[in-house]
TIDO-237416 format. One record per atom (N, C-alpha, C): residue in three letters; x, y, z. Coordinates in steps of 0.2 Angstrom, whole numbers, plus 5000, padded with zeros to 4 digits. Layout:
! TIDO-237416
ALAXYZ
...
END
This chain:
! TIDO-237416
UNK463949564730
UNK464249504728
UNK464349454733
UNK464349474740
UNK464449424745
UNK463949374745
UNK463249384743
UNK462749334743
UNK462749304736
UNK463249264735
UNK463349234728
UNK463849174729
UNK464049154723
UNK464449094723
UNK465149114726
UNK465349174727
UNK465949194730
UNK465949174737
UNK465449174740
UNK465349154747
UNK465649074748
UNK465349034743
UNK465548964743
UNK466348964741
UNK466549004736
UNK467148994733
UNK467749014739
UNK467549054743
UNK468049074749
UNK467949034755
UNK467548974755
UNK467548934760
UNK468148884759
UNK468448884754
UNK469048834752
UNK469648874751
UNK470248844754
UNK470848874754
UNK471148854747
UNK471048894742
UNK471348874735
UNK471448944731
UNK471748934725
UNK471948994722
UNK471349034718
UNK470749004718
UNK470249034715
UNK470049104718
UNK470149104725
UNK469949174728
UNK470349224725
UNK471049214725
UNK471449274723
UNK471349284715
UNK471149224712
UNK471049234705
UNK470449284703
UNK469949284707
UNK469349324706
UNK469649404708
UNK470049404713
UNK470249474714
UNK470749494709
UNK471149454706
UNK471649484701
UNK471249504694
UNK470749464693
UNK470349474687
UNK469949544688
UNK469649554694
UNK469249614695
UNK469749674695
UNK470349664698
UNK470849714698
UNK471049734691
UNK471149684687
UNK471249694680
UNK470749734676
UNK470149724677
UNK469549764674
UNK469549834677
UNK469649834683
UNK469649904686
UNK470249954683
UNK470849924683
UNK471349964680
UNK471249974672
UNK470949924669
UNK470749934662
UNK470249994661
UNK469749994665
UNK469250054665
UNK469650114666
UNK470050114671
UNK470450184673
UNK470850204667
UNK471150154663
UNK471450174657
UNK471050204652
UNK470450174651
UNK469950194646
UNK469750264648
UNK469650284654
UNK469450344656
UNK469950404655
UNK470550384657
UNK471050434657
UNK471550434652
UNK471650374648
UNK472150364643
UNK472850374646
UNK472950364652
UNK473650374655
UNK473950314655
UNK474550314652
UNK474950254651
UNK475150214657
UNK475150254663
UNK475350214669
UNK474950154670
UNK474350164668
UNK473850104670
UNK473950044666
UNK474350054660
UNK474549994656
UNK475049954660
UNK475449994663
UNK476049954667
UNK475749924673
UNK475249954676
UNK474849924682
UNK474549864680
UNK474249864674
UNK473849804671
UNK474349754670
UNK474949764668
UNK475449714667
UNK475649684673
UNK475749724678
UNK475849694685
UNK475349654688
UNK474649674687
UNK474149634690
UNK474049574686
UNK474149574679
UNK474049514675
UNK474649464677
UNK475249484678
UNK475749444680
UNK475549404687
UNK475349444692
UNK475149414698
UNK474549364697
UNK474149384693
UNK473549334691
UNK473849274688
UNK474349274683
UNK474649224679
UNK475049174684
UNK475449204689
UNK475849174693
UNK475349134698
UNK474749154699
UNK474349124704
UNK473949064700
UNK473749084694
UNK473349024690
UNK473349044683
UNK473549004679
UNK473649014671
UNK472949034668
UNK472449024672
UNK471749034669
UNK471649104666
UNK472049154669
UNK471949224666
UNK472149234659
UNK472449184656
UNK472549184649
UNK471949184645
UNK471449154648
UNK470749144644
UNK470449214644
UNK470549254650
UNK470249324650
UNK470549364644
UNK471249354644
UNK471549394639
UNK471349374632
UNK471349304631
UNK471149284624
UNK470449304622
UNK469949314627
UNK469349334625
UNK469349414624
UNK469749444628
UNK469649514628
UNK470049544621
UNK470549514619
UNK470949534613
UNK470549544607
UNK470149494605
UNK469749514599
UNK469149564600
UNK468949564606
UNK468449614608
UNK468749684607
UNK469349694609
UNK469649764608
UNK469749774601
UNK469949724597
UNK470149734590
UNK469549754586
UNK468949734588
UNK468349754584
UNK467949814587
UNK468249844592
UNK468049904595
UNK468449964594
UNK468150024595
UNK468550084594
UNK469150094598
UNK469150054604
UNK469650054608
UNK470350024605
UNK470249994599
UNK470849964596
UNK471450004595
UNK471350074596
UNK471850124595
UNK472450104600
UNK472250074605
UNK472750054611
UNK473350024608
UNK473249984602
UNK473749944599
UNK474249994596
UNK474150054595
UNK474650104593
UNK475050134598
UNK474850124604
UNK475250154610
UNK475850114611
UNK476450144611
UNK477050104612
UNK477050074619
UNK476750114624
UNK476750094631
UNK476450024632
UNK475950004627
UNK475649944628
UNK476249884627
UNK476649894623
UNK477149844621
UNK477749844627
UNK477849904629
UNK478349904635
UNK477949874641
UNK477349874642
UNK476949844647
UNK476949774646
UNK476949744640
UNK476949674639
UNK477649644640
UNK478149684639
UNK478849664641
UNK478949664648
UNK478549704652
UNK478649704659
UNK478249644662
UNK477649624659
UNK477349564660
UNK477749504659
UNK478049504654
UNK478549444652
UNK479049434657
UNK479349494659
UNK479949494664
UNK479649464670
UNK479049484672
UNK478849464679
UNK478649394679
UNK478449364674
UNK478249294674
UNK478849254671
UNK479449284670
UNK479949244667
UNK480249184671
UNK480249194678
UNK480549144682
UNK480049074681
UNK479449094681
UNK478949034680
UNK479049004673
UNK479149044668
UNK479249014661
UNK479848974661
UNK480449004664
UNK481048964664
UNK480948904668
UNK480648904673
UNK480448834677
UNK480148784672
UNK479648814668
UNK479248774664
UNK479748744659
UNK480148784656
UNK480648754651
UNK481048704654
UNK481348714660
UNK481848674663
UNK481548604664
UNK480848604665
UNK480548544667
UNK480048514662
UNK480248534656
UNK479848514650
UNK479148524650
UNK478948584652
UNK478248614651
UNK477748564655
UNK477848554661
UNK477348514665
UNK476548544664
UNK476548604662
UNK475848634662
UNK475448604656
UNK475848584650
UNK475548544645
UNK475348474647
UNK475748444650
UNK475548374653
UNK474948384657
UNK474948434662
UNK474348444666
UNK473748454662
UNK473748494657
UNK473148514653
UNK472948454649
UNK473348414647
UNK473148354643
UNK472848304648
UNK473148294654
UNK472848254659
UNK472148274661
UNK472148344662
UNK471448374664
UNK470948364659
UNK471148374653
UNK470648364647
UNK470448294647
UNK470848244647
UNK470748174647
UNK470348144652
UNK470448164658
UNK470148134664
UNK469548174667
UNK469548244666
UNK469048284669
UNK468548324664
UNK468948364660
UNK468548404655
UNK468148364650
UNK468348304649
UNK467948264644
UNK467248254647
UNK467248254653
UNK466548234657
UNK466148294658
UNK466348354656
UNK466048414657
UNK465548434651
UNK464848444653
UNK464348454648
UNK464348524647
UNK464248544641
UNK464148624639
UNK463548644642
UNK462948604642
UNK462348634645
UNK462448644653
UNK462848604656
UNK462948604663
UNK463348674665
UNK463848684660
UNK464248744661
UNK463848804661
UNK463348814656
UNK462948864655
UNK462448874661
UNK462248814664
UNK461748814669
UNK462148844675
UNK462748824676
UNK463148854682
UNK463248924681
UNK463348954675
UNK463349024675
UNK462749064677
UNK462149034676
UNK461549064678
UNK461549054686
UNK461749004689
UNK461648994696
UNK462149034700
UNK462749044697
UNK463249074701
UNK463049144704
UNK462649184700
UNK462449244703
UNK461649254701
UNK461349194703
UNK460549194701
UNK460149244704
UNK460349264711
UNK459949314714
UNK460149384712
UNK460649394708
UNK460849454705
UNK460749454697
UNK460449414695
UNK460449404687
UNK460149464684
UNK459649494687
UNK459349554684
UNK459849614684
UNK460349614688
UNK460949664688
UNK461349644682
UNK461449584680
UNK461849564674
UNK461549584668
UNK460849574668
UNK460449594662
UNK460449664661
UNK460449704667
UNK460549774667
UNK461149794663
UNK461749764665
UNK462349774662
UNK462349764655
UNK462049714652
UNK461949694645
UNK461549754642
UNK461049774645
UNK460649824642
UNK461049894642
UNK461449904647
UNK461749964648
UNK462349974642
UNK462649914640
UNK463149924635
UNK462849934628
UNK462249924628
UNK461849934621
UNK461550004621
UNK461250024627
UNK460750084627
UNK461050144631
UNK461450134635
UNK461650184640
UNK462350224637
UNK462250284634
UNK462750314630
UNK463450314634
UNK463450334641
UNK464150334644
UNK464450264644
UNK464150214643
UNK464450144644
UNK464550114637
UNK464450144631
UNK464550114625
UNK465250114623
UNK465650154626
UNK466450144625
UNK466650084628
UNK466250054633
UNK466549994637
UNK466149934634
UNK465849934628
UNK465549874625
UNK466049814624
UNK466649834623
UNK467149784622
UNK467249734628
UNK467049764634
UNK467049714640
UNK466549664639
UNK465949684637
UNK465349634636
UNK465549584631
UNK465849614625
UNK466049564620
UNK466649514622
UNK467049544627
UNK467549504629
UNK467349444634
UNK466749464637
UNK466449404641
UNK466149354637
UNK465849374631
UNK465549324627
UNK466049284623
UNK466649314621
UNK467149274618
UNK467449224623
UNK467549244629
UNK467949204634
UNK467449144636
UNK466749154636
UNK466349104638
UNK466249054632
UNK466349084626
UNK466349034620
UNK466948994620
UNK467449024622
UNK468148984622
UNK468048924627
UNK467748944633
UNK467648894638
UNK467248834636
UNK466648854632
UNK466248804630
UNK466548764625
UNK466948784621
UNK467348744616
UNK467748694619
UNK468048714625
UNK468548674628
UNK468248634634
UNK467548634634
UNK467248594639
UNK467548614646
UNK467548674648
UNK467848694654
UNK467348684660
UNK467648694666
UNK467248684672
UNK466948754673
UNK466348754676
UNK465948814676
UNK466248874680
UNK466648854686
UNK466948904690
UNK467548934687
UNK467748914681
UNK468348944678
UNK468149024676
UNK467449034675
UNK467249094672
UNK467049144678
UNK467049124684
UNK466849164689
UNK467149234690
UNK467749244688
UNK468049304688
UNK467849354683
UNK467449334678
UNK467149384673
UNK466549424676
UNK466249404681
UNK465649434683
UNK465649494688
UNK466149504692
UNK466149564696
UNK466149624692
UNK466549634687
UNK466549694683
UNK465849704679
UNK465449654677
UNK464849654674
UNK464349684680
UNK464349654686
UNK463949674691
UNK464049744693
UNK464649774692
UNK464849844693
UNK464449884688
UNK464549864682
UNK464149904677
UNK463449904678
UNK463149844679
UNK462449834680
UNK462249874686
UNK462549874691
UNK462349914697
UNK462349994696
UNK462850014692
UNK462850084691
UNK462250104686
UNK462150064682
UNK461550074677
UNK460850074681
UNK460850024686
UNK460250024690
UNK460150084694
UNK460650104696
UNK460650174700
UNK460350224696
UNK460650224690
UNK460350284685
UNK459650274683
UNK459450214682
UNK458750204680
UNK458250214686
UNK458450204692
UNK458050214698
UNK458150284701
UNK458550324698
UNK458650394701
UNK458050444699
UNK457550424703
UNK456850464703
UNK456550464709
UNK455950494709
UNK455550494716
UNK455350414717
UNK455450404724
UNK455350334726
UNK455950284725
UNK456550314724
UNK457150274722
UNK457250234728
UNK457150254734
UNK457350214740
UNK456950144740
UNK456350154738
UNK455850094738
UNK456150044732
UNK456350064726
UNK456550024721
UNK457249984723
UNK457650024726
UNK458250004728
UNK458249954734
UNK457749974739
UNK457649924744
UNK457349864742
UNK456849864737
UNK456549804734
UNK457049764731
UNK457549794727
UNK458049754724
UNK458549714729
UNK458649744735
UNK459049714740
UNK458649654743
UNK458049664744
UNK457649614747
UNK457549554742
UNK457449564736
UNK457449514731
UNK458149474731
UNK458649504731
UNK459349474731
UNK459449424737
UNK459249454743
UNK459349414749
UNK458849354749
UNK458149364746
UNK457649314746
UNK457849254742
UNK458149274736
UNK458349224731
UNK458949184733
UNK459349214737
UNK459949184739
UNK459849134745
UNK459349144749
UNK459249094755
UNK459149024752
UNK458749004747
UNK458648934745
UNK459348914743
UNK459748954739
UNK460448924737
UNK460848914743
UNK460848964748
UNK461248954754
UNK461148884757
UNK460548864757
UNK460348804760
UNK460748734757
UNK460948744751
UNK461248684747
UNK461948704745
UNK462048764744
UNK462748774741
UNK463248784746
UNK463148794752
UNK463648804757
UNK463748744762
UNK464348734764
UNK464448674769
UNK464148694776
UNK463548694776
UNK463248714783
UNK462748654785
UNK462848594782
UNK462448534785
UNK462948474785
UNK462748434790
UNK463148374790
UNK463048324784
UNK463448274783
UNK463348234778
UNK462648194779
UNK462548174785
UNK461848144786
UNK461248184785
UNK461348254786
UNK460748294784
UNK460748304777
UNK461248304773
UNK461248314766
UNK460848254763
UNK461048194766
UNK460748134763
UNK459948124765
UNK459748154770
UNK459048154772
UNK458648204767
UNK458948244764
UNK458648294759
UNK459048304753
UNK459148254749
UNK459648254744
UNK459448284737
UNK458748284737
UNK458448304730
UNK458648374728
UNK458648424732
UNK458848484729
UNK459548484727
UNK460048454730
UNK460748444727
UNK460748414720
UNK460348364720
UNK460248324713
UNK460048364708
UNK459448404709
UNK459148444704
UNK459648504702
UNK460048524706
UNK460548584704
UNK461148554701
UNK461248484701
UNK461748454698
UNK462448454702
UNK462248464709
UNK462848474713
UNK463148404715
UNK462848354713
UNK463048284715
UNK463548254709
UNK463548294704
UNK463948274698
UNK464648294699
UNK465148244699
UNK465848254700
UNK466248264693
UNK466848274694
UNK467348284688
UNK467348224684
UNK467148164687
UNK467148104683
UNK466548094679
UNK466048144679
UNK465448134675
UNK464948094678
UNK465048064684
UNK464548024688
UNK464248064693
UNK463648034695
UNK463348064701
UNK463548024707
UNK463648064713
UNK463848034719
UNK463348054725
UNK463548034731
UNK463048044736
UNK463248104740
UNK463648144737
UNK463948214741
UNK464248254736
UNK464048324736
UNK464448374732
UNK465148364732
UNK465548364727
UNK466248354727
UNK466648394731
UNK466448464732
UNK466848504736
UNK466748484743
UNK466148464745
UNK466048444752
UNK466448374753
UNK466348324748
UNK466748264749
UNK467448274750
UNK467748324746
UNK468448344747
UNK468648364754
UNK468148384758
UNK468348404765
UNK468348344770
UNK468148294767
UNK468048234772
UNK468648184770
UNK468848144775
UNK469248084774
UNK469948094775
UNK470248164775
UNK470948174775
UNK471148154782
UNK470848184787
UNK471048164794
UNK471048094796
UNK470548064793
UNK470547984794
UNK471147954791
UNK471247974785
UNK471847944781
UNK472447954785
UNK472548014787
UNK473248034790
UNK473247994797
UNK472747994801
UNK472747954807
UNK472947884806
UNK472647854801
UNK472847784800
UNK473547774797
UNK473847824793
UNK474447814791
UNK474947824797
UNK474847874801
UNK475247884807
UNK475247824812
UNK474647794812
UNK474547734816
UNK475047674814
UNK474947664807
UNK475347614804
UNK476147634805
UNK476347694804
UNK477047714804
UNK477247694811
UNK476847704816
UNK477047694823
UNK477247624825
UNK476947574820
UNK477047504822
UNK477647474818
UNK478047514814
UNK478647494811
UNK479247514814
UNK479747474813
UNK480447494816
UNK480847534811
UNK481447554812
UNK481847594808
UNK481447654805
UNK481247704809
UNK480847754807
UNK481147794802
UNK481847804802
UNK482147844797
UNK482247814790
UNK482047754790
UNK482047714783
UNK481347694780
UNK480847734782
UNK480147724780
UNK480047774775
UNK479847754769
UNK479647794763
UNK478847794763
UNK478547854763
UNK477847854762
UNK477647874755
UNK477347834751
UNK477247844744
UNK476547844743
UNK476247904740
UNK475547904739
UNK475447904732
UNK474747904730
UNK474547894723
UNK474447964720
UNK474248014724
UNK474148074721
UNK474348134726
UNK474348194724
UNK474648244728
UNK474148264734
UNK473548254733
UNK473048264738
UNK473248224745
UNK473348164744
UNK473548114749
UNK474148144752
UNK474648154748
UNK475348174751
UNK475248244754
UNK474948284752
UNK474848354755
UNK474448344762
UNK473948304762
UNK473648294768
UNK474048264774
UNK474448214772
UNK474948184777
UNK475448234779
UNK475748264774
UNK476248314776
UNK475948374781
UNK475348384780
UNK475048444784
UNK474748414791
UNK474448354791
UNK474048334797
UNK474548284801
UNK475048254799
UNK475348204802
UNK475648224809
UNK475548194814
UNK475848214821
UNK476548184821
UNK476748144816
UNK477448114816
UNK477848154812
UNK477548214809
UNK477948254804
UNK478248214798
UNK477748174796
UNK477948134790
UNK478048174784
UNK478448154779
UNK478548194773
UNK478348144767
UNK477748134765
UNK477548094760
UNK477748124753
UNK477848074748
UNK477948094742
UNK477448054737
UNK477448074731
UNK477048044725
UNK477348064719
UNK477248024714
UNK477448034707
UNK477048084704
UNK476548104707
UNK476048154704
UNK476248224706
UNK476148264701
UNK476248344701
UNK476948354703
UNK477048414707
UNK477748434709
UNK478048394714
UNK477748344717
UNK478048304722
UNK478548254719
UNK478548254712
UNK479048204709
UNK479748234710
UNK479748304712
UNK480448334713
UNK480648324720
UNK480248304724
UNK480448304731
UNK480548234735
UNK480748184731
UNK480948124734
UNK481548134738
UNK481648094743
UNK482248094748
UNK482748054744
UNK483048074739
UNK483548044735
UNK484148014740
UNK484347954739
UNK484847924743
UNK484647894750
UNK483947904752
UNK483747874758
UNK483747794758
UNK484047774763
UNK484047694764
UNK483347674766
UNK483047644761
UNK482347624762
UNK482247554764
UNK482047544770
UNK481947474773
UNK481147454773
UNK480747504774
UNK480047494774
UNK479647544769
UNK479147534767
UNK478747584763
UNK477947574765
UNK477647634766
UNK476947644767
UNK476647664760
UNK476247624757
UNK475947644751
UNK475247664752
UNK475047724749
UNK474347744750
UNK474047744743
UNK473547704742
UNK473247694735
UNK472547704735
UNK472347724729
UNK471547744728
UNK471147674728
UNK470547684729
UNK470147624729
UNK470047594722
UNK470147624717
UNK470047594710
UNK470747584707
UNK471247584710
UNK471847574707
UNK471947504704
UNK472447494700
UNK472547434695
UNK472747374699
UNK473147384704
UNK473447324707
UNK473347314714
UNK472647304716
UNK472447294723
UNK472847244727
UNK473047194724
UNK473447144728
UNK474147154728
UNK474447204726
UNK475147224726
UNK475547174723
UNK475447144718
UNK475847094715
UNK476547114713
UNK476547174711
UNK477147204708
UNK477647214714
UNK477447224720
UNK477847244726
UNK478047184730
UNK477647124729
UNK477747064733
UNK478447034733
UNK478747034727
UNK479447004726
UNK480047054729
UNK479847114731
UNK480347154733
UNK480447154740
UNK480047124744
UNK480047124751
UNK479847064755
UNK479947054761
UNK479746994765
UNK478946994765
UNK478647054766
UNK477947054768
UNK477547114765
UNK477047104762
UNK476547154759
UNK475847144762
UNK475647194766
UNK474947184768
UNK474547254768
UNK473847244768
UNK473447304769
UNK473347314776
UNK473547374778
UNK473547394785
UNK472947434787
UNK472647474783
UNK472047514784
UNK471647534778
UNK471047554779
UNK470647584773
UNK470247644776
UNK470147694772
UNK469747744773
UNK468947724773
UNK468647734778
UNK467947704779
UNK467347754779
UNK467547814778
UNK466947864778
UNK466647864771
UNK466047844771
UNK465747834764
UNK465547894761
UNK465647954764
UNK465448014761
UNK466148054758
UNK466648024760
UNK467348054758
UNK467548034751
UNK467848084748
UNK468048074741
UNK468648014741
UNK468948014747
UNK469447964748
UNK469247894750
UNK468547884750
UNK468247824753
UNK468547764749
UNK468747714753
UNK469047654750
UNK469847654749
UNK470147714750
UNK470847724749
UNK471147674754
UNK471647644752
UNK471947594756
UNK472747604758
UNK472947584764
UNK473647594766
UNK473947524767
UNK474447524762
UNK474847454762
UNK475547464765
UNK475747414768
UNK476447414771
UNK476847364767
UNK477447384765
UNK478047344762
UNK478547334768
UNK478547284771
UNK479047274776
UNK479647234774
UNK480247254777
UNK480847224776
UNK480947214768
UNK481047274765
UNK481247274758
UNK481947244757
UNK481947194752
UNK482547154751
UNK483047184746
UNK482847224742
UNK483247254736
UNK483247324736
UNK483747354732
UNK483747424731
UNK483247444727
UNK482747484729
UNK482147504725
UNK482247574722
UNK482847604723
UNK482947664720
UNK483047664712
UNK483347614709
UNK483347614702
UNK482547614699
UNK482147584702
UNK481447584700
UNK481147654701
UNK481247674707
UNK480947744708
UNK481247794704
UNK481847794703
UNK482147844698
UNK481947844691
UNK481847784689
UNK481547764682
UNK480947804681
UNK480447784686
UNK479747814686
UNK479847894687
UNK480247914691
UNK480347994692
UNK480548024685
UNK480947994682
UNK481248014675
UNK480648014670
UNK480247954670
UNK479747954665
UNK479148004667
UNK479048024673
UNK478548074675
UNK478848144672
UNK479448154673
UNK479748214671
UNK479748224664
UNK479748174660
UNK479648184653
UNK479048204650
UNK478448194655
UNK477848214653
UNK477648184646
END
């Protein structure tokens, strides 16, 4: 599995890595329960599912696909086991702090999902989703095919057919919702495991080492071309010099549905340090350091500033959880505004009446960065109390 999309997935510090681990662990303990029918594995499943849920809600789609698959299988007798329902109660208990937080904050996940659907998922093509499923484990696709055959023809695996049906139901659900392709990556390790065991079975004969060695060579050989374009192992200039393979694989298509000059994951890695360096430089030119509010347009900008700033700046934004972290009561004399290139008010007409001077102090100039064109504005010598305006917008955001 190392020579696959998982290698790319783990180049980024994000919850998707743990997500794949939690899904794989879920299937492992599910198989253990099927093999032994020991109820302790139901409780372990509850614990693993809770960890996966607290990491990322996406595991709900795994359960949503697996539930009907179990219902139509002989394994549906599990619903008669009282320990299943005790395990569900354990799961609910473990996730209850998060659910309570959702309730107290008017279910921001609903707002997030609506925003995601409106701004990103609407641009996802179903054909692109299916294409990505093939590419994720392209060099191991014969093992996935072997898993499908094994569920049908291999007697010891027939009891696990519901796992194959669960995969199909979850994929169908993702297709219906115009999901991003990588949402489904966690479904594949268990299929690869079944396919590998079946391949071992069918090659268990004279010359088996030749067959297995050949499979290894095929997997490595097919992965090399993908490695050249799917991994961040080239500079932006090198990518531009040979951009056709990226275009053919659809890697230049971003969440906005448009084609750009760089894969989105790679563009995400660029521009942050430049932005923070310029914000720090602007900050150093201003007086009254303790009275400077750094207000960003999105959580990515705020997070980058808070991480990279040599001035230990604490940027905030009305976006995502940062809306809860404003320095309430701070005496604001100046403000640094970080605004995206395509924002609605590039001339800052709304802020001009509030202060002596508003000016653009810097811009992100790296043409390969996702933040290209992001501007840094300064509101100097603020003349009015801006907290009523800020608090009003904070409350509006919290209403979702």
